[in-house]
Each structure stands twice: as C-alpha cells, then as structure tokens.
C-alpha positions in Angstrom: -0.2 0.1 0.1 1.2 3.2 -1.1 2.3 6.0 1.8 -0.2 9.1 2.1 0.5 12.0 0.5 1.5 14.9 2.7 0.4 18.4 1.4 0.8 22.1 2.5 -1.9 24.6 1.7 -0.9 28.4 2.4 -3.2 30.8 0.7 -3.4 34.6 1.3 -6.9 36.1 1.5 -8.9 36.2 -1.7 -10.1 39.5 -1.1 -14.1 39.9 -1.4 -14.9 36.3 -1.0 -12.8 34.1 1.0 -10.3 34.5 4.2 -7.2 32.6 3.9 -8.1 30.3 6.3 -11.4 29.5 4.5 -9.4 29.2 1.0 -7.1 26.7 2.8 -10.0 24.7 4.4 -11.8 24.5 1.3 -9.2 23.3 -0.8 -8.1 20.7 1.9 -12.0 19.4 1.4 -11.4 19.2 -1.9 -8.3 16.9 -1.8 -9.5 14.7 0.8 -13.1 14.3 -1.6 -10.4 12.5 -4.0 -7.7 11.2 -1.4 -9.3 10.9 2.0 -5.8 9.6 3.7 -4.0 12.5 2.5 -2.4 14.9 5.3 -3.2 18.3 4.7 -1.9 21.0 6.8 -3.9 24.2 6.4 -1.3 27.2 6.9 -2.8 30.8 6.0 -0.8 33.3 5.5 -0.4 37.2 5.2 2.0 40.3 4.2 1.7 41.9 7.2 -1.8 43.7 6.1 -5.3 42.6 6.4 -5.2 38.9 7.7 -2.5 39.1 9.6 -4.2 38.2 12.8 -6.2 35.4 11.7 -2.9 33.9 10.1 -0.9 33.8 13.5 -3.9 32.6 15.2 -4.0 29.7 12.9 -0.9 28.5 13.9 -1.1 28.8 17.7 -1.4 32.3 18.7 -3.8 33.6 21.1 -6.3 36.3 20.4 -7.5 39.2 22.8 -9.8 41.8 21.7 -9.1 45.4 23.2 -10.9 48.9 22.6 -9.1 52.1 21.8 -10.1 55.6 20.5 -10.4 57.1 17.1 -8.8 60.6 18.4 -10.2 62.5 15.2 -13.7 60.9 15.3 -13.9 60.4 18.9 -15.5 56.7 18.6 -14.5 53.7 20.1 -12.9 51.3 17.8 -12.8 47.3 19.0 -9.7 45.5 17.7 -7.7 42.5 17.9 -4.1 41.6 18.7 -2.5 38.0 18.9 -0.2 36.8 21.3 2.1 33.7 22.1 5.0 33.7 24.8 6.6 37.3 25.0 5.5 38.1 21.4 2.7 40.3 20.6 1.4 40.8 16.9 -0.9 44.0 16.1 -2.2 44.3 13.0 -2.8 47.9 12.0 -6.0 47.5 9.7 -7.7 46.2 13.1 -7.4 49.7 14.6 -6.9 52.4 12.0 -7.5 50.6 8.8 -9.4 51.6 5.5 -11.9 49.4 6.1 -12.7 50.8 9.3 -14.3 54.0 7.3 -16.1 55.4 4.3 -12.7 56.6 2.3 -13.5 60.6 1.2 -11.2 63.5 0.8 -12.2 64.6 4.4 -10.9 61.3 5.9 -7.8 61.1 3.8 -6.7 64.6 5.4 -8.0 63.8 9.0 -7.2 60.0 9.7 -4.6 59.4 12.1 -2.4 56.4 13.5 -3.5 57.3 17.0 -5.5 54.1 17.5 -2.5 52.0 16.5 -0.4 53.9 19.4 -3.1 53.0 22.0 -3.0 49.6 21.0 0.6 49.1 21.3 0.4 51.0 24.8 -2.2 48.4 25.8 0.4 45.4 24.7 3.1 47.4 26.8 0.7 47.1 29.8 0.9 43.1 29.3 4.5 43.1 29.3 5.2 41.5 26.1 9.0 41.8 25.0 8.6 41.6 21.6 5.9 43.8 19.3 5.3 42.9 15.7 3.5 45.6 13.9 1.5 44.3 10.7 1.4 47.1 8.4 -1.3 47.6 5.5 -4.4 48.7 4.7 -4.0 52.1 6.7 -6.4 55.0 6.6 -4.0 57.5 7.4 -1.1 59.6 5.8 0.5 61.0 9.0 4.1 59.5 9.1 3.2 57.8 12.5 2.8 60.8 14.1 -0.6 59.9 15.7 0.7 56.3 16.7 3.7 58.4 18.7 1.4 61.2 20.2 -0.4 58.1 22.0 2.9 56.8 23.0 3.7 60.0 24.6 5.4 62.2 22.2 4.6 65.9 22.1 4.5 68.1 18.9 5.1 71.9 19.6 4.5 75.0 17.3 6.5 77.6 16.9 4.9 79.6 19.8 5.7 76.4 22.0 1.6 75.4 21.9 1.0 71.8 22.0 -0.2 70.4 18.8 -2.5 67.3 18.5 -2.0 65.3 15.2 -5.2 64.7 13.4 -6.8 67.8 14.8 -3.9 70.5 14.3 -2.4 71.3 11.4 1.1 70.2 11.3 2.0 71.7 8.2 3.5 74.4 10.0 7.1 74.4 11.6 6.8 72.0 14.7 9.1 71.1 17.0 9.2 67.7 19.1 9.4 66.8 23.0 10.0 63.2 24.1 10.6 63.5 27.6 7.0 62.1 28.1 8.0 59.3 25.6 6.5 55.8 27.2 9.8 54.5 29.2 8.8 51.2 28.4 9.4 51.6 24.6 13.2 51.7 25.2 12.9 48.0 26.6 10.9 46.5 23.9 11.9 45.0 20.7 10.0 46.5 17.7 9.8 44.5 14.2 7.6 46.1 11.2 6.1 43.2 9.1 5.4 44.9 5.4 6.3 44.2 1.9 5.9 48.0 0.9 9.4 49.4 -0.3 8.2 52.8 -0.8 10.2 55.5 0.8 8.2 58.2 3.0 8.2 61.2 0.5 8.6 62.0 -3.3 7.1 60.6 -6.3 7.2 57.0 -4.7 6.4 58.3 -1.4 3.3 57.5 1.3 1.2 60.6 -0.1 1.6 60.2 -3.4 1.2 56.6 -4.2 -1.4 55.7 -1.5 -2.9 58.9 -0.9 -5.4 58.6 -3.8 -6.2 55.2 -2.8 -7.4 56.7 0.7 -9.8 59.4 -1.1 -7.5 62.1 -1.4 -7.7 64.3 -4.2 -4.7 66.2 -5.9 -4.8 69.3 -3.4 -5.2 66.9 -0.7 -2.3 64.6 -1.5 -0.2 68.1 -1.7 -1.3 68.8 1.8 -0.4 65.4 2.9 3.2 65.6 1.5 3.6 68.7 3.0 2.8 67.6 6.6 4.9 64.4 5.9 7.7 66.6 4.9 7.2 69.3 7.8 7.4 65.9 10.3 10.4 64.4 8.7 12.1 67.6 9.3 11.0 67.9 12.8 12.4 64.2 13.6 15.7 64.8 11.7 16.4 67.8 13.5 15.1 66.2 17.0 16.9 62.9 16.3 20.0 64.2 13.7 19.2 61.3 11.3 17.0 61.3 8.2 14.9 58.1 8.1 12.6 59.5 5.3 14.5 57.5 2.2 14.7 54.3 4.1 13.0 51.7 1.8 9.6 50.7 3.3 9.6 53.9 5.4 6.3 55.0 3.5 4.4 51.7 4.5 0.8 52.4 6.2 0.9 56.4 5.8 4.4 56.4 6.8 3.8 54.6 10.2 6.9 52.4 9.4 9.0 55.7 9.2 8.0 56.5 13.0 8.6 53.1 13.8 11.8 52.8 12.8 12.9 56.6 13.9 11.5 56.4 17.4 10.9 52.7 18.1 14.0 51.3 16.4 12.0 48.9 14.5 13.3 46.1 12.1 11.9 46.2 8.8 11.1 42.7 7.7 9.0 41.2 4.5 5.6 40.9 5.9 5.1 37.6 4.4 8.5 35.8 5.8 7.8 37.1 9.2 4.4 35.4 8.8 6.0 32.0 7.4 8.7 32.5 10.2 6.1 32.9 13.0 3.8 29.7 11.6 7.2 27.7 11.4 6.4 26.9 7.8 9.5 25.4 6.8 9.4 22.9 9.2 5.8 22.1 8.7 6.5 21.9 5.1 9.7 20.0 5.0 7.9 16.6 4.3 5.6 17.2 2.3 5.1 16.0 -1.4 3.4 19.4 -2.7 3.1 23.0 -1.4 -0.1 25.0 -2.7 -0.6 28.8 -2.3 -2.5 31.2 -3.9 -4.4 34.8 -3.5 -7.4 36.5 -5.2 -5.8 37.7 -8.2 -2.3 36.2 -9.5 -0.8 39.1 -11.6 2.4 41.3 -12.3 1.9 42.6 -8.5 2.2 39.2 -7.2 5.5 38.9 -8.5 6.6 42.2 -7.0 6.6 40.5 -3.7 3.5 39.7 -2.7 2.7 36.5 0.0 2.7 33.9 -2.7 6.1 34.9 -3.5 7.3 34.0 0.0 5.7 30.5 -0.1 7.4 29.9 -3.6 10.8 31.0 -2.0 10.8 28.5 0.8 9.3 25.9 -1.6 12.3 26.2 -3.9 14.6 26.0 -0.7 13.0 22.9 0.4 13.0 21.3 -2.9 9.2 20.6 -2.9 6.8 21.5 -6.0 4.5 24.4 -5.4 1.0 25.3 -7.1 -1.1 28.6 -7.0 -4.7 28.7 -7.1 -6.2 32.0 -7.7 -9.4 34.0 -8.4 -8.1 35.3 -11.4 -4.6 35.0 -13.2 -3.3 37.6 -15.6 0.3 35.9 -15.7 1.7 34.1 -18.9 3.1 30.8 -18.9 6.4 32.5 -19.3 5.9 34.5 -16.2 4.7 31.6 -14.4 7.4 29.2 -15.1 10.1 32.0 -14.3 8.3 32.9 -10.6 9.0 29.3 -9.9 5.5 28.0 -9.9 5.1 24.4 -11.0 1.2 25.1 -11.6 -1.5 27.7 -11.5 -5.2 26.7 -11.3 -7.8 29.7 -11.9 -11.3 29.9 -10.3 -12.3 31.3 -13.6 -11.7 27.9 -15.1 -14.2 26.7 -13.3 -16.9 29.6 -13.8 -15.7 32.6 -16.2 -18.1 35.0 -14.8 -16.2 37.1 -12.4 -19.3 38.2 -10.3 -20.5 34.3 -10.1 -17.0 33.1 -9.4 -16.5 35.3 -6.2 -20.5 34.2 -4.8 -19.6 30.8 -5.2 -15.8 30.8 -4.3 -16.2 28.0 -1.7 -17.5 25.6 -4.0 -15.4 26.8 -7.2 -12.3 26.3 -4.6 -13.1 23.0 -3.2 -13.6 21.8 -7.0 -10.1 23.1 -8.0 -8.8 21.2 -4.7 -10.3 18.0 -6.3 -8.4 18.6 -9.5 -5.0 19.4 -7.8 -5.6 15.9 -6.1 -6.3 14.0 -9.2 -3.6 16.0 -11.5 -0.9 16.3 -8.8 -1.3 13.7 -6.4 -2.4 10.7 -7.7 0.4 8.1 -9.1 -1.1 8.5 -12.9 -1.2 12.4 -12.6 0.2 14.6 -15.5 1.8 17.6 -14.5 1.9 20.8 -16.6 2.2 24.5 -16.2 -1.4 25.5 -16.8 -4.5 24.1 -16.5 -8.0 24.4 -17.6 -10.9 22.8 -15.7 -14.0 21.2 -17.0 
C-alpha cells in the first residue's frame, strides 16, 4: 500500500470572497474528496496587512480583543491583537484601517494612526518584550505621528503651543519633545511586517502613491506630502538622522517611518515574518506538494506579494509548489519564471467574475479535487497551466 501523500496549503486571502483560512480549508476538503487519507496542513498566510491576525491565530497564537479610541472621530474601536509567549502581533488594519471608515477627501486628510499607538500601549501594559506591527491597509497618511502622540511624543508649534495630530494642522513648523515618551518602549523590540518598499516622501512616497487610494484628491495629496515633509524635518532635527529615505518607511501612510525612527523597529518582509512565526519551513519539510494562492495572481504578485514568499520557501525545500487564484493574468513564461509548477484559476471553473466570487467556496473545492487528481494521484500528469472542465 502506497504511503499517504502530505500537502501544505498556504494561501493568502481572496479579497471580497474568502479569508485565507477559508480558502485553505475548502482546498483541503476538495483534496480529501479525492484522497481521503491525504495529510493536509492548512497554513493561512498574510503579508503583514489585512488577515495577519487570522494567519498567526491559525498557527497557535492566542487572540485578545481590546478597545481604543479614534481621536479624530471620538468613536471607540474594538480590535484584536495576537500573542504567544513574549511576542504580541498588532495588525494596523484592526485599529486604524481603511476598512473601518468610508474613504473620502476629509477622512484622507484627518485620519491618524493614534488608535494603533493606543493598541501598542495596551500591549506594553501586558508586558510583552517583542511587538510585531503588521502594516497595511491604513486609512491615514500621518507618518505615524498619531501613533507616537498616543505613546507620549509631544508636538509643539513655533510659539511652544502643544499640537494634536489629526486635530491641529502639522503643516507649519513643528518641534518635538520626547521627555514624556513611554519609557517602556526602550526595553521593547519592535518588528515592522510589511512588503511595501516605498520611501516616505516624493514620487514614490506615502502621500503621492497611496493617498489617492485613501480618498485624497490632488490638492489633498499635496497637503499630506507637505505635512509629512514638515514632520520628517522635525524628526531629523530632533534625532539627528534622516529616516525618510529608508526603503519601506512609507508603509502604512508612513507609520513605518516613525516605527524605525522612534521605536528602533526592524523592517522585515511581511510574508517572511508570517511564515517564520507559523514555522512554515518545518511544517512543509516532508510534504509532497505545497499549494499557495490569492485572489488575483498578476504582476503585483511577482513584485513580492505573499505567494512569492511561499514559492521561495518551496524552492529552498525542493518541493513542488502550485498556486490557486481567483483570476490569473500571468503568461505561462511568467508563471514558470516565478517558480510555480502550475496555476489553477477559479475562472477556469466559472468564467463569470461575479459568479466566481459568489460561489468561491464551491469552486475552490472543485480546484482542490482537480489538484489531487492531477498532482497527487500516481497517474497524474503535470503541466504548467490547467483548464478545468
């Protein structure tokens, strides 16, 4: 009797239809429909943005819900952070994310990262020695000024009057006072999980690239850029070093900039960190196949999104890896060059995009069956592209 096959299923979310965990579970069901004895380990992944808490919760982290305040709106926000041992994971999108508001010109101008700073403070209250900040999907473009304000950083105008980020205009000359900064920060290790390489300022900076996605019009983008420049100048004057040109400092509206400058944070690829926290390499070491995927497999994927982290690990382990996507716009040559041994698209099951999203659970289970038949059964024939009938 042949030995049961072993598969690791490690997808990112299918935005608008399936969470990463749901995608993994329905793929596993499809595999088990064909090969009931197949050992399937579902390991949902994320890139530091939305879905990070769910991803680490699926690999043994506990989750706690806390309440913070949106300083600009005055409303309360309930969000989650995850923890295991001395490590806490805080996902910005849970507390200051674009998904919590209705994006508009006004929100793009007034939103801050203050609630994230409050969440960090609560994690400090619990005594964690390492805090991972999952950055992505932010509503604000404040350079992390709101986060630092919540942690005790004082902003002063030219007359010495205290300013509040998100309420007072920081476009004027600002000086900083760190005397009231939370002293516990110095004894805490911070890691920023993000796959954004953008710097803080300029054509590839936080305001010009991501501001429009948050509702900012052309004039507001210029206002946000000027605020970031003033804040960056104040930080450089106070610290004596310019962090605005650090690759990745523009992540989450510039939150990464403040995390590096004031928290001494280490920037790390979001997906690599999630894979490390989930102990992916050890879990996948003896598998016969690795399956990854996300909603859209396209050129942005090739630029370093979550599935590419799985491919890198699979190649290091010498294990075949295939991808499942809601849609795929990559050419066979791009698929091959990226390192995928095959790609399966939900649109091969249902060409109509709206129907494909609506019945994603059923369709991804069908793909799970097809992968089991094509890749895991002894007579399976393996090719780079697959059309499912």
